[in-house]
N, C-alpha and C positions, 0 to 999 in steps of 0.2 A: 571358418570365417564367422559363423554365428556366435561361436564361443568367444572369439576375440572381441566381437562387438559388445557382447554381454559384459565382458570383463572391463571394457572401456567405460560403459555406462555405470557399472558399480564403482569404478575408480573415481568417476566424476562426482557421484553422489557422496562417496566417502570424503573426497576433498572438500566438498561443500559443507558437510557436517563438521569437519575439522575447523574450517574457517568460522563457522557459526559458533562453535565451542570456544574458539580463540577470542572472538568478540565478547562473548558472555563472560569469560574469565577476566578480561580486561576491566569489565565493569566492577569487579570485586578485588582488584589489585590493591586498593587502598586498605591496608590491614587494620588500621586503627578506626575506632568508631568516630565518625564526624557528626558534630551537632551544630545546628544553626540556632543561635540565641536571638531569635527575632520572630515576630508575628507578621512581619511585612510580607504580603504575597509577592511583591516585586523582587525582594531579595531571594525568596524561595525559588521563583522562576529563574532567576539568574544562576543560582547555585546548581539547579537541575541541568544547566547547559554543560557542566563539567562531567556529567554522566557518572557520578559517584553516589552510592547510597548514603543517606544522612537522616538524622532525626531533627525535629524542631521543638524548641521550648520557648516559653515566654519568660524573658529575663526579669520583668517586673521590678524595675529600679526607678529611683528618683532621677529624672533627667534635667533637673534644674542646674543652671550654671552656678559656680561658686563665686563669691565676691572677688572682683579684680582678676578674674580668669579670662584669658583671651578666648575668642571663639574656637580657634584651632585647638587650644589646650582642652577646652570643654569636649570637643568631639573625640579627641584621643582618649581622654579619661573615661568618657562614657562607653566608648567601644570596648575598652578593656574591662570595665565594670560589668558590662553585659556578658562578656565572655566568661567572667569568673562567677557570675550570679548562679549558674546551675551546676557548678563544679561538684557540689556534694552529692548530686544524683548520679554522677558518672566517674568512677574511680580511675578509669583508663580511657580517656577520650580527648579529642582535639575539638575545642568549642570555639566557634566563630562569632565574634561580636562586631557590630558596625554601627556608626552613628554619623549623621550628616547635618551640617548647618549651612544656611545661606548667609553670606556676610556682605554687608554694604556699609561703608564708612565706619567700620569697626563694630557695627551692631549686628546681633544675631537675628535672623528671620527664620523661625522654626515653622512647625506645622501650624497653620492658622486655626484649625479646629472649628471654624464657623464661616458662614458666607460673608458676614460683615468684615471680619478680619482678613479674609482672602481678598476681598475687593480693596481694602486698605493697603495690603501688601503689594498687590499688582500695580496700584496707582503709584506707590513709592518706588517700585523697581522699574517702572516704565522709562524707557530711554537710557537706562543705566547698565553698566557692566558689573555683574555680581559674581563673587567667588563662592562656589559650592565646594565646601571642604568635607571630605569623607574620611572619618577615622576608621581604621580596620585593625582588629586584634585577633590573634589565635592563641588560645590558652591550653597548655598541656596539663591535664588534671593529674597525671601520674607523677610529674616532677615539679609542678607548680611554676613552670616557666612560660612566659608569654612573649610573643613577638608582635609588635605594634608599629603601624605606620600610618601616614596620612597622604591622601591624594587630592590635589586641588584641580578644579575645573572652572575656567572662566566662561561665563555665559552672558551674552549680550541680549537684553530685552529690547524689542522694538518700542518706539513711542506709541503707546496704546491709547485708544479712545475709551471712554467709559462704556460705549456700546460694545466694543470688542471684549472688554473685560467681563461685562455682564453676560454676553452671549457665550463666551468661553465657559464661565462657571456654571451656566445653565446646562450646557452640553457635557461638561466634564468637571464636576465639583471636586476639585483637587484639595480638599480640606485637610487631608492627611499627608500632604507633601510639603517639604520645606520650600518656601518661595511660591507656593500656591500654583505650581505648574507641573504637569507631567510631560517631560520631554519625550517619553516613549509613546505618547498618545497625541491628542489634539494640541496639547501645550506647545508642541514644536512650532505651531503657527504664531506663537507669541514672541519667538526668538529671532535674532538676527545672526547669531553665531554661537558655536560651542567650541572651546579650545581646551584640550587636555590630553593626557597620555593614555587614558583608559576610557573607551566609550561607554563602559558599564558603570563607571564611578558615579556619574550623574544620576543614574537610576537607583543607586544606593549600595551596590556591592562591587567594588573594583576587582574584577576577576584576575587581571594580570598580577596585581599585587597579592591577591589571595593565593594564587599558585606559588608565588615566590615564598610567602610565609609558610605554606604547607611544606615546601621543600626544606626550609630551615628547620622544620620539626621532623624531617626525615621521611616525609610522605610525598612521593612523586606520583601524580595522578595518571601519568602516561605509562 
């Protein structure tokens, strides 16, 4: 009886260890090196949700729009340029690049970079519906093939008072965010709605689209 009980305990421990090993192995099932070409802490946090190992590099490219280039075309071009920027460092890797623009009346509203420009942006976006377009690209450095797509998110800004704008920026200076608002933080209080296919796209890295692009490159994270 005692021997039977001991064997049952050992079997339970063995089964637990097997399950733990299985979980650990799944974390490393992505065979190719994954690289995130972005210094954004928000994109890094989003990619960590997929529970895959990855490296981070600074793409360091000129993010200026080209003459007569549409905002959507700018985001798509820059996302691919970021993905290709570090390709010489990695002979066999999948590099992820992403770029986002806020669009109102055909004009790009990028990262304000200063308090004054952030105030100006929020005054302009107040009471309006704004398109946040996120370009996403995955570049395979081994065969030089890239897969690129764009994800649009419609965001409604409430009619904001100057007091609300100033109070918001004092509490959350979103100077490095397109549209001067962090939807994942206090910036949600500035909005009236968010409409889109991927809840992560507005933060800067559409994970649904990313999983699809990785599968097209032969990498299934599950």
